[in-house]
PLY file of the C-alpha trace (Angstrom):
ply
format ascii 1.0
element vertex 326
property float x
property float y
property float z
element edge 325
property int vertex1
property int vertex2
end_header
74.09 63.72 113.16
76.99 61.05 113.02
76.79 58.11 115.01
78.12 58.58 118.68
81.55 55.78 118.88
81.92 53.95 121.75
83.02 50.48 122.14
80.49 48.12 119.89
79.22 51.57 118.40
79.25 52.26 114.54
81.63 55.38 113.56
80.37 57.76 111.29
83.04 60.33 109.94
82.31 63.24 107.45
84.61 64.72 105.20
87.84 62.65 105.84
89.11 63.98 102.77
90.59 66.75 104.73
93.24 64.72 105.76
94.73 65.12 101.98
96.57 68.70 103.28
99.00 65.99 105.37
101.43 65.26 102.85
105.30 64.43 103.57
108.07 66.23 102.64
106.72 69.67 103.80
108.98 72.65 104.77
109.65 74.01 108.18
108.22 76.65 109.34
110.88 80.12 109.50
111.37 81.19 113.19
109.07 83.76 114.67
110.97 87.10 115.66
111.22 85.67 118.84
114.68 84.79 120.18
113.78 81.91 122.38
111.32 78.99 123.13
108.95 80.34 125.74
106.17 78.64 127.74
103.42 79.93 129.97
102.88 77.80 133.11
99.38 77.43 134.79
96.46 78.94 134.05
97.36 82.81 133.31
96.88 83.31 129.19
100.17 84.28 127.35
100.39 87.31 124.72
101.30 86.08 121.44
104.95 87.08 120.43
105.02 89.42 117.39
104.09 88.44 113.76
106.41 87.51 111.41
105.13 88.86 107.95
102.70 86.55 106.17
104.59 83.73 103.83
103.42 81.56 101.10
101.45 78.58 102.35
102.67 75.33 102.49
101.68 72.52 100.53
100.05 70.63 103.49
97.82 73.60 104.40
96.55 74.62 101.32
93.11 73.13 102.29
92.86 74.76 105.46
93.80 78.38 103.95
90.69 77.88 101.86
88.43 77.89 104.77
89.64 81.75 105.10
90.21 81.12 108.51
93.79 83.34 108.62
96.23 84.37 111.56
98.25 87.73 111.60
101.42 85.12 112.29
100.94 83.01 109.14
99.46 82.91 105.62
98.03 79.46 106.84
95.59 79.18 109.36
95.74 78.66 112.85
96.26 75.18 114.42
96.14 73.71 118.22
97.71 70.65 119.24
96.38 69.21 122.66
98.90 66.75 124.30
98.51 65.06 127.52
102.18 65.06 128.42
105.59 65.92 127.64
106.42 64.20 124.12
103.10 62.94 123.07
103.22 65.53 120.35
107.00 64.58 119.60
106.06 60.79 119.67
102.56 61.29 117.12
103.64 64.00 114.77
106.96 64.83 115.76
108.01 64.89 111.78
105.33 66.85 110.61
104.72 69.47 113.36
108.06 71.48 111.86
105.34 71.74 108.90
103.09 73.56 110.63
103.51 77.73 110.56
100.79 78.86 113.04
101.04 76.13 115.73
99.58 76.93 119.44
100.95 73.39 121.53
99.13 72.96 124.84
100.21 70.17 127.31
97.68 69.07 130.12
100.11 67.70 132.39
103.14 68.05 133.33
104.00 64.58 132.97
104.68 63.66 136.88
102.25 61.45 138.76
101.30 61.56 142.30
102.56 58.30 142.58
106.49 58.65 142.61
107.26 55.14 141.03
107.81 56.72 137.94
109.91 59.56 139.68
112.09 57.63 141.72
112.81 55.06 138.64
114.16 57.87 136.74
116.17 59.23 139.72
114.12 62.18 141.23
113.07 62.62 144.79
110.47 64.99 144.45
107.63 65.11 141.82
108.43 68.63 141.53
111.71 67.73 140.32
110.55 65.17 137.88
108.12 67.73 136.44
110.65 69.85 135.95
112.76 67.32 134.51
110.30 66.32 131.97
109.56 70.26 130.83
113.02 70.63 130.08
113.40 67.37 128.01
110.28 69.54 126.01
112.36 72.27 125.42
115.39 70.31 123.84
112.90 67.98 122.04
111.16 70.49 120.43
114.54 72.23 119.41
116.15 69.06 118.08
112.98 68.57 116.28
112.96 72.53 114.93
109.43 72.91 115.72
109.01 76.41 116.94
105.58 77.27 118.14
103.83 80.51 117.71
102.74 79.68 121.20
103.04 77.36 123.70
100.74 76.56 126.88
101.59 74.20 129.80
97.91 73.58 132.08
100.24 71.99 134.55
97.65 69.01 135.67
98.88 66.20 137.60
99.82 63.18 135.07
96.25 60.93 135.22
94.09 63.15 136.90
92.92 65.46 133.97
89.59 63.88 134.31
89.20 65.08 137.58
89.53 68.59 136.38
86.81 68.58 133.27
85.24 71.84 134.09
88.38 73.95 134.29
89.75 72.22 131.04
86.84 72.56 128.80
86.17 76.72 129.94
89.90 76.54 128.72
89.74 74.98 125.94
86.64 76.94 124.35
88.63 79.79 124.80
91.81 78.23 123.08
90.05 77.06 120.07
88.14 80.16 118.96
89.75 81.27 115.78
91.84 77.98 115.34
91.00 76.39 112.23
91.78 72.69 113.14
93.07 71.23 116.60
94.72 68.01 116.89
94.92 65.59 119.55
94.62 62.00 120.83
91.90 59.49 120.04
89.57 58.19 122.81
91.09 54.54 122.98
91.53 53.72 126.53
95.64 54.00 126.35
95.72 56.68 129.03
93.46 58.56 131.08
94.91 61.63 130.20
94.80 60.83 126.29
91.15 60.01 126.97
90.66 63.56 128.47
92.29 65.08 125.70
89.59 63.88 123.17
86.78 64.84 125.45
87.60 68.42 126.06
88.59 68.60 122.23
84.83 67.49 121.54
82.99 69.09 124.14
84.53 72.49 123.56
84.15 71.96 119.61
80.42 71.13 120.19
79.56 74.33 122.68
81.36 76.70 120.11
79.31 75.01 117.34
76.19 75.72 119.65
76.71 79.04 120.92
76.93 80.00 116.79
80.53 80.13 116.48
82.89 78.19 114.29
84.59 75.45 115.74
87.72 73.93 114.01
88.22 70.70 112.26
89.15 67.76 114.45
92.12 65.75 113.95
93.94 62.99 115.62
97.12 61.91 115.82
97.73 57.88 116.54
98.44 57.38 120.28
98.54 53.96 121.50
95.65 51.13 122.93
94.74 47.37 124.27
95.11 45.14 121.15
95.51 41.46 121.22
96.25 41.31 124.98
99.13 43.32 124.27
99.74 47.60 123.82
99.88 48.73 120.64
101.76 51.65 119.61
101.73 54.47 116.75
98.60 53.01 115.17
94.71 53.96 115.29
92.04 51.77 116.74
89.98 51.44 113.08
86.74 54.07 113.18
84.62 53.06 110.16
84.48 55.84 108.17
87.38 57.86 109.18
90.07 57.89 106.56
93.45 57.84 107.98
97.07 59.62 106.65
99.72 57.26 106.92
102.77 59.70 106.74
106.30 58.26 105.51
109.24 60.81 106.62
112.03 61.87 104.89
115.39 61.25 105.80
115.50 64.70 107.32
112.68 64.72 109.09
113.09 61.24 110.46
116.93 62.50 111.91
114.96 65.47 113.31
112.66 63.59 115.38
115.08 60.83 116.31
117.09 63.47 117.85
114.13 65.42 119.40
112.84 61.07 120.99
116.70 60.78 122.40
115.76 64.25 124.59
113.54 62.17 127.03
115.86 60.46 129.02
113.36 60.30 131.92
111.24 58.17 129.27
113.76 56.02 127.27
111.97 52.78 128.90
108.84 53.75 127.54
109.07 55.45 124.49
111.32 52.20 123.17
107.75 50.33 122.08
106.88 53.19 119.52
107.80 53.73 116.03
108.89 56.91 114.85
108.43 55.82 111.16
105.42 56.79 109.18
102.92 58.79 110.93
99.36 59.01 111.54
96.68 61.55 111.25
92.68 61.32 110.41
89.56 63.18 111.18
88.15 62.34 114.51
85.18 60.39 114.59
82.36 61.80 117.13
82.90 59.42 120.59
80.20 58.24 122.79
82.42 58.59 126.14
79.70 57.05 128.41
80.92 53.68 127.12
83.78 52.08 126.97
86.71 53.11 124.33
86.46 51.43 120.87
89.00 48.87 121.70
86.61 47.33 124.26
89.51 46.90 126.67
91.30 50.12 128.70
94.80 49.52 128.73
95.55 51.57 132.09
93.31 48.84 133.76
95.90 46.83 133.78
98.49 49.28 135.58
96.90 49.16 139.01
96.34 53.24 138.79
93.74 54.86 141.40
91.87 56.34 137.62
90.39 52.95 136.10
88.48 53.08 133.17
84.80 53.10 135.01
86.08 55.67 137.04
87.19 57.58 134.27
83.78 57.27 132.33
81.96 58.49 135.79
83.42 61.46 135.87
82.89 61.85 132.13
78.98 61.26 132.15
78.88 63.87 135.24
80.63 66.70 132.92
78.36 65.67 130.42
75.19 66.16 133.03
76.64 69.28 133.97
77.13 70.66 130.05
73.88 69.96 129.21
71.43 71.48 131.70
0 1
1 2
2 3
3 4
4 5
5 6
6 7
7 8
8 9
9 10
10 11
11 12
12 13
13 14
14 15
15 16
16 17
17 18
18 19
19 20
20 21
21 22
22 23
23 24
24 25
25 26
26 27
27 28
28 29
29 30
30 31
31 32
32 33
33 34
34 35
35 36
36 37
37 38
38 39
39 40
40 41
41 42
42 43
43 44
44 45
45 46
46 47
47 48
48 49
49 50
50 51
51 52
52 53
53 54
54 55
55 56
56 57
57 58
58 59
59 60
60 61
61 62
62 63
63 64
64 65
65 66
66 67
67 68
68 69
69 70
70 71
71 72
72 73
73 74
74 75
75 76
76 77
77 78
78 79
79 80
80 81
81 82
82 83
83 84
84 85
85 86
86 87
87 88
88 89
89 90
90 91
91 92
92 93
93 94
94 95
95 96
96 97
97 98
98 99
99 100
100 101
101 102
102 103
103 104
104 105
105 106
106 107
107 108
108 109
109 110
110 111
111 112
112 113
113 114
114 115
115 116
116 117
117 118
118 119
119 120
120 121
121 122
122 123
123 124
124 125
125 126
126 127
127 128
128 129
129 130
130 131
131 132
132 133
133 134
134 135
135 136
136 137
137 138
138 139
139 140
140 141
141 142
142 143
143 144
144 145
145 146
146 147
147 148
148 149
149 150
150 151
151 152
152 153
153 154
154 155
155 156
156 157
157 158
158 159
159 160
160 161
161 162
162 163
163 164
164 165
165 166
166 167
167 168
168 169
169 170
170 171
171 172
172 173
173 174
174 175
175 176
176 177
177 178
178 179
179 180
180 181
181 182
182 183
183 184
184 185
185 186
186 187
187 188
188 189
189 190
190 191
191 192
192 193
193 194
194 195
195 196
196 197
197 198
198 199
199 200
200 201
201 202
202 203
203 204
204 205
205 206
206 207
207 208
208 209
209 210
210 211
211 212
212 213
213 214
214 215
215 216
216 217
217 218
218 219
219 220
220 221
221 222
222 223
223 224
224 225
225 226
226 227
227 228
228 229
229 230
230 231
231 232
232 233
233 234
234 235
235 236
236 237
237 238
238 239
239 240
240 241
241 242
242 243
243 244
244 245
245 246
246 247
247 248
248 249
249 250
250 251
251 252
252 253
253 254
254 255
255 256
256 257
257 258
258 259
259 260
260 261
261 262
262 263
263 264
264 265
265 266
266 267
267 268
268 269
269 270
270 271
271 272
272 273
273 274
274 275
275 276
276 277
277 278
278 279
279 280
280 281
281 282
282 283
283 284
284 285
285 286
286 287
287 288
288 289
289 290
290 291
291 292
292 293
293 294
294 295
295 296
296 297
297 298
298 299
299 300
300 301
301 302
302 303
303 304
304 305
305 306
306 307
307 308
308 309
309 310
310 311
311 312
312 313
313 314
314 315
315 316
316 317
317 318
318 319
319 320
320 321
321 322
322 323
323 324
324 325
């Protein structure tokens, strides 16, 4: 068994060479035969679009197609990306996602906190109006990046509150990850409570699938942000021993698409200025110990005066772990 990773704990990634599928220059996936991008809000499960004929696997997915897991929509294996907020997937992997033919894109929150300070700063009088604006920005950004998921799902939790809904989210994630060959999400680094919630539910869902005798997807991570040396580090990982990361330079066309996509997030322009567009980074996920502080030790969001802090987050995580182990 791999060691659990938390602050002060060693890491242990196996099979890190699986990351070799992430190569630059992967061609964009052909559009599914649906006329527009679409999204399902709330808990209702959406039907999949009608599948396109199988195509030749792209070079970045040949390693996964060798697992034998195929989907009806593509010759490549199905992949789920779990993002905390509308924009996280673009900032993390916006140059590469167009090259994933069978992608399910899931957002846990609507990007609008209960605290109205962000909404008011962006010119909105209500949280709902701010959330709707963020959803429309995401639609435009996905088009600009030429990312056409086979399926999208917006869970609609309130920003900063995902950890308060771990039972519902874990049940949803177990359902969503059945049949997936890979799942990509945030690392547990204490950058944002919703990022950490994504890491928690993905790890727990995969472990529960294996415990039930089912196949679990490979867990991968994209770089987000965390506290480092008294500041905020963006677009890089906190190192995890044994978990080799892949640094992916974007070609000019990928970089142009990502730049156009990022420009669509007008409500977030002050925040995303701190994020590099290139290169992108991905790695095999370590097995985290969510009862410990995140590996950097310092929890970035403890600096912001939010209701949800690192200590309270870990309290919710411990309670959920006790519940699932009964």
